[in-house]
Structure formats: structure tokens, C-alpha cells
C-alpha positions in Angstrom: 131.5 -122.5 -36.6 134.0 -120.1 -38.1 133.2 -117.9 -41.1 135.6 -120.1 -43.2 133.8 -123.3 -42.2 130.4 -121.6 -43.0 131.4 -120.5 -46.5 132.9 -124.0 -47.2 129.6 -125.6 -46.3 127.6 -123.0 -48.1 129.4 -123.5 -51.4 129.9 -127.3 -50.9 133.7 -127.1 -50.8 135.6 -130.1 -49.5 137.2 -130.0 -46.1 140.8 -129.1 -46.2 143.3 -131.9 -46.1 145.4 -131.8 -42.9 149.1 -131.5 -43.4 151.0 -134.8 -43.1 152.6 -135.5 -39.8 156.3 -134.5 -39.4 159.0 -136.8 -38.1 160.0 -136.1 -34.5 163.6 -135.0 -34.0 165.9 -138.0 -33.6 168.5 -136.3 -31.4 168.0 -133.5 -28.8 170.8 -132.7 -26.4 170.9 -130.8 -23.2 167.1 -130.4 -22.9 166.1 -128.9 -19.6 163.5 -130.6 -17.5 163.9 -128.3 -14.5 165.6 -125.0 -13.4 168.8 -126.5 -12.1 171.7 -126.4 -14.6 172.2 -130.2 -14.1 168.5 -131.0 -14.8 169.1 -131.8 -18.4 168.7 -134.8 -20.7 169.8 -136.1 -24.0 167.0 -137.6 -26.1 167.4 -140.2 -28.8 164.4 -141.3 -30.8 164.3 -144.1 -33.4 164.3 -143.0 -37.0 160.8 -142.4 -38.5 158.9 -141.8 -35.3 156.2 -139.4 -36.4 154.2 -136.8 -34.7 151.2 -138.5 -33.0 153.0 -141.8 -32.6 154.4 -143.1 -29.4 157.1 -145.6 -28.3 158.4 -147.3 -25.2 160.9 -145.1 -23.5 164.0 -146.1 -21.6 165.3 -143.4 -19.2 168.9 -144.0 -17.9 170.1 -142.4 -14.7 173.9 -142.4 -14.2 175.7 -143.2 -10.9 178.5 -141.5 -9.1 177.9 -141.9 -5.4 175.2 -139.1 -5.3 178.2 -136.6 -5.5 180.6 -137.4 -8.3 180.7 -134.5 -10.8 182.4 -136.9 -13.3 179.1 -138.8 -13.5 177.4 -137.6 -16.6 174.6 -138.5 -19.0 177.1 -138.6 -22.0 179.6 -140.9 -20.4 180.6 -143.9 -22.6 179.7 -146.4 -20.0 176.3 -144.9 -19.6 175.1 -144.6 -23.2 177.5 -146.2 -25.7 176.0 -149.6 -25.6 172.5 -149.0 -24.1 171.5 -146.3 -26.7 171.9 -148.6 -29.8 170.3 -151.5 -27.9 167.3 -149.4 -27.0 166.9 -147.7 -30.4 167.2 -151.0 -32.3 164.0 -152.1 -30.5 162.2 -149.0 -31.6 162.4 -147.4 -28.2 163.2 -143.8 -27.2 166.4 -143.6 -25.2 166.9 -140.7 -22.7 170.0 -140.2 -20.6 169.6 -137.8 -17.7 171.7 -135.6 -15.4 170.5 -134.4 -12.0 171.7 -132.1 -9.3 174.4 -133.5 -7.0 175.5 -133.3 -3.4 176.7 -131.0 -1.8 174.6 -128.5 -3.7 171.5 -130.7 -2.9 170.8 -133.6 -0.6 170.3 -137.2 -1.9 166.7 -136.8 -1.0 166.5 -133.8 -3.4 168.2 -136.0 -6.0 165.5 -138.6 -5.7 162.9 -135.8 -6.0 164.6 -134.6 -9.2 164.2 -138.0 -10.8 160.5 -138.0 -9.9 160.3 -134.6 -11.5 162.1 -136.0 -14.5 159.7 -138.9 -14.9 156.7 -136.6 -14.8 158.3 -134.4 -17.5 159.3 -137.4 -19.7 155.8 -138.8 -19.6 154.6 -135.6 -21.4 157.3 -135.6 -24.1 156.3 -136.0 -27.8 156.5 -139.6 -28.8 156.5 -141.0 -25.3 153.8 -143.4 -24.2 153.4 -142.2 -20.6 152.4 -145.7 -19.4 155.4 -147.3 -20.9 158.4 -145.5 -19.4 161.1 -147.7 -18.0 163.6 -146.3 -15.5 167.2 -147.5 -15.5 169.9 -146.7 -13.0 173.4 -147.7 -12.2 174.9 -147.5 -8.6 173.6 -144.3 -7.0 171.3 -143.9 -10.0 169.8 -147.2 -9.2 169.0 -146.0 -5.7 167.3 -142.9 -7.2 165.1 -144.8 -9.7 164.2 -147.5 -7.2 163.1 -144.8 -4.7 160.9 -143.1 -7.3 159.3 -146.5 -8.1 158.8 -147.2 -4.4 157.6 -143.9 -3.2 153.9 -143.2 -3.8 154.5 -139.8 -2.1 157.0 -138.7 -4.7 154.8 -139.9 -7.5 151.9 -137.9 -6.1 154.0 -134.8 -5.4 155.3 -134.6 -8.9 152.2 -136.0 -10.7 153.9 -138.9 -12.5 152.6 -142.3 -13.3 154.6 -145.2 -11.9 157.3 -146.4 -14.3 156.3 -149.4 -16.2 159.5 -151.4 -15.2 162.7 -150.6 -13.3 166.2 -151.9 -14.0 168.8 -151.3 -11.3 172.5 -152.1 -11.9 174.6 -152.8 -8.8 172.8 -150.4 -6.5 172.1 -149.8 -2.8 168.6 -149.9 -1.5 169.3 -149.9 2.3 171.5 -146.9 3.0 172.1 -147.6 6.8 173.2 -151.1 6.1 175.3 -150.0 3.2 177.0 -147.3 5.2 177.6 -149.6 8.2 179.2 -152.2 5.9 181.5 -149.5 4.4 182.6 -148.3 7.8 183.2 -151.9 9.0 185.4 -152.5 5.9 187.6 -149.5 6.9 187.9 -148.7 3.1 188.1 -144.9 3.0 186.9 -144.8 -0.6 183.8 -146.9 0.2 183.1 -144.8 3.3 183.4 -141.5 1.3 180.6 -142.7 -1.0 178.2 -142.3 1.8 179.2 -138.8 2.8 176.1 -137.3 1.2 174.0 -139.2 3.7 175.6 -137.8 6.8 175.0 -139.4 10.2 171.2 -139.0 10.5 169.9 -142.5 10.2 166.3 -141.2 9.9 167.4 -139.4 6.7 169.2 -142.5 5.5 166.1 -144.7 6.0 163.9 -142.0 4.3 166.1 -142.4 1.2 166.2 -146.2 1.2 163.7 -147.9 -1.1 163.8 -151.0 1.1 162.0 -148.9 3.8 160.1 -146.6 1.5 158.1 -149.2 -0.4 154.6 -149.4 1.0 152.4 -150.5 -1.9 152.8 -152.8 -4.9 155.7 -151.7 -7.1 156.3 -152.1 -10.8 158.4 -155.2 -11.9 162.0 -154.7 -11.0 165.3 -156.2 -12.3 168.0 -156.0 -9.6 171.4 -156.9 -11.0 174.5 -157.0 -8.8 178.2 -157.6 -9.2 179.5 -160.8 -7.7 183.0 -159.2 -7.6 181.9 -156.5 -5.0 181.4 -158.9 -2.1 178.2 -160.4 -0.5 176.8 -157.0 0.5 175.5 -156.3 -3.0 173.4 -159.5 -3.1 172.2 -158.8 0.4 171.1 -155.3 -0.7 169.2 -156.7 -3.7 167.6 -159.6 -1.7 166.5 -157.2 1.1 164.8 -154.9 -1.3 163.2 -157.8 -3.2 161.7 -159.1 0.0 160.3 -155.7 0.9 158.7 -155.4 -2.5 157.0 -158.8 -2.2 155.9 -158.1 1.4 154.1 -155.0 0.1 152.2 -156.8 -2.7 154.6 -156.3 -5.6 155.8 -159.0 -8.1 158.9 -161.0 -7.2 161.8 -159.0 -8.7 164.4 -160.7 -10.8 167.6 -160.7 -8.7 170.7 -161.8 -10.7 174.5 -161.6 -10.0 177.1 -161.2 -12.7 180.9 -161.6 -12.7 181.6 -158.0 -13.7 183.2 -155.1 -11.9 181.0 -152.3 -10.6 181.7 -150.2 -13.6 181.2 -153.0 -16.0 177.8 -153.6 -14.6 176.9 -150.4 -16.3 179.0 -150.5 -19.5 178.3 -154.1 -20.5 174.5 -153.7 -20.8 173.6 -153.7 -24.4 176.4 -155.9 -25.6 175.8 -159.6 -26.4 176.2 -161.2 -23.0 174.1 -163.0 -20.4 173.2 -159.9 -18.5 171.8 -158.1 -21.5 169.9 -161.3 -22.5 168.4 -161.5 -19.0 167.4 -157.9 -19.0 165.9 -158.3 -22.5 163.8 -161.3 -21.3 162.6 -159.2 -18.3 161.6 -156.2 -20.3 159.9 -158.4 -23.0 157.8 -160.3 -20.5 
């Protein structure tokens, strides 16, 4: 007991009234979650979220082929429609950057997202058990790997995400690279440059091969405009999830381009309604 508490009890004084909670900041930009210059996030909280209160949190990880320095957490396709969609539901919305190849390997990128998840789960206002990971393209590969890898979760001390939303992503790198090479499309082939020629590394970064225990519920959306390989990727990952005791993922195709699979989420369309149904279940 402090001297102040002793005197208060001695003279019968009332306990002090604690100060009222303060609202948490609604917008925080370029907040670092690690030492790398690209390990930064933008945080958007719903108005009126107070100290001591928590909310569901949506964490968005952009794409860019594991290497594209034009991929950014502030890009319009990444945040312009998802942020208001998330905030309107009373959720916290976080858009994240991460280190890119060739400065780091894709496996390091996946580790960075596990580090991000552990960091987010400790943020003011975040319910650590109700963090949803979202990712488009390469970003979908990263969030799926974090959800699939019990080793990454243990290494970085993060709880599994509550749910995962992947938008037109690749879950089996060897098959994705083989299909790109077969197509002779130089742009498609270049996307897989960060993965090199070591198939063991490619498999190590493939959620389809990584999953070894029950995963959180997953929504795997794919573009029907990008050829049958996208559906095959989603179906293969879904089968691996079920084989390892996880719930049957939602696997849906949509008539959008690869870029639109990112930018159309949050607008009034069937893909957004399907995602909303998945997240609300």
C-alpha cells in the first residue's frame, strides 16, 4: 500500500475517479512492425473505438509477384474499396508492406507476414483472436503460407488468423512455374524469378505442401479470365486443407481480370457478397 492510499483510508477519503478512456487514433500511417524500411503498415480504426475496446481486424497484404516495387499498401486497388467496406462494419483495417525480392527471398517475405501478424495481435484495439488475413496474388500466397505453417506461427509467436481471404493467388509454386514456362509467356515466367530453380525451395514456400494441421477457414477466389490454372491452384490447396483436418474452403471463380480481383472487393458485387457471407459465418 502506498502512503497516498494509506492516508486516503485513514481519513476516509473516496477512491480517485479514473480518467475516462481516450479514443484510439483513427489513422496511423507508415507504422513500423520491423526493422526493414518496407516493414510498415497503415492503420485505420473505426471512429469512436476507445482505449480498452477491441474490434475485428482485417489485414491486407498487396501482391506484385514477390518482387514488384510498384506493389504498395497505399495503392488504390489495394485499399480504396476494402478500407470503407471494413470500417463500415466496425473493423480495424490495416494495409501492409513487406520486404521484396531480390533484397530478400520469398520465404523471407512469408516470415515477414508472420512477424506482422504477431505484431498486429498486440496492437491497441485489436482482438488477437479475431484477426483476418487478406492477400491478393503473391500476397495471397504469403497469407496462406502463414495460415498453413505451424512452424512460422511458433517461430514468431502469433496466434493463427481467424480467417483467410485469398484473391487470385498461387499455392503450389512448382506447378505454377511449370505452367508459366509451358505457356512461353515471358511476363508470366518472370513472375516466378524470385523462386529460382530449386524445387525444394519452391515446395517449402507452397501452402499446398506446407499445410500439416487444421487451418482456419479460407476463402479462395480466382479469376476465370486467367485460364484453368487458377482454379486448379485453388482446388489443390483446398484438397490439402481438408486432407489435414481443416474445414472445406470456399472456392469461387469470378469473371474479373487479375487486377480486378483485388480492386472490386468492397464494391456491391457478387464477390463482395460472397466474402461477406464467408466472414459473417
